[in-house]
N, C-alpha and C positions, 0 to 999 in steps of 0.2 A: 846832187848826191854823188859820192864816189862809189862806183860799182866794180867789183872785182870778182873774177872767176879764176881759180887756181886748180891745177891738176897735180895730185900727189901720187907718185908711183911708190907704193909701200913694198918693202921686202916681203916675199911670200910668207915667211915664218911669223910676220907681225900683222899680216893683213886682217885677220879675224879680230884682233885686239885693237885695231886702230882707233875705233871710237873711244875706248877707254884710255889709250895712250894719249890721245889729243883732248881728252875730256876736261881736264883742268883748264887748259888754254881756251877751249870752247866756252866753258861756263864764265870764265873771267871776261872774255871778249864780249859775250852777250850782255854782261852787266855794265859795260861801258855806256855812259849816257849818250854818246854819239853813234852807237852801233844801231843800225836799223834791222839788220839780220845777219846771221852767221850760221849757214846751214851746210851740212855735209851730205853727200850722196855717194853711193858705191856704184861703180860701173856694172851694167848688166853683162857686158862682154868680157871684162877683165877684172876678176875679183881682187886684184892687187892695186887697182886704180880707184882713188877717191877724188871727188870733185867738190871743192869748197866754193859756195856762192855767198858773197858777203857784200854788205853795203854800209857806208858811213854817211852821216848827215852832210858833212862838208870837209874841206881841206883840214880844218882845225881838228875835227874828230879823227880823221885819218892819221894825222900827225901824232895825236895823243895815243892812238892805238900802237903805232910802231915804236913809240918812246916808252911804253908801259913796261912795268916789271914782268908781267906775265908774257909779253911778247919776247922779251930778252930770255926768259926762262924757256920758252918754246924754241927759240933759236939754238939753245944748248941741248935740249932734250930730243926734239923731233927728228933732226937729220940722221941720227944713228939708226932710225927705223926705216929710212927711205932708200930706194934703189937708185934714185937720181934726183937732181935738183928739181924742185917743183917748177912747173910752167905756169905763167900768169897772164891774164888780160886785165888791164886796169883802165877804166875810162870814167869820165864825168857824164852824168845823165841829168838833163834838165827836168827832173820830176822828183817827188818826195817818196815814192813807193811804187808798188805794182799797179799795172793797168789791167783791165779785163781783156781777155782774148776773145774779141767779138765773133770771130769765125767759128768758135766752139761754144757759143752761149748756151747756158743751161736754162731752160724755161721753167 
């Protein structure tokens, strides 16, 4: 799978509304057949920073995502709400989903 983590530095005046601003893009991406997950989190230390954790089944699914109409729409809409260009980590992982964290097993 393709595993991606991206940090978005949102302008302070848009930070509280970011989930709604990115909402259409989020819903459309989650509906893609190759999307495994697409989850936003807000930093506990910086209320203007959001972290996106996303995964796609394979290269084909990743390519379909960046070629989609909703991705192009997000490229037009989202940057005007950002303080800087998002930072990203992108890697391939040889598994299909999450593994359990054995060191914190819940009995």
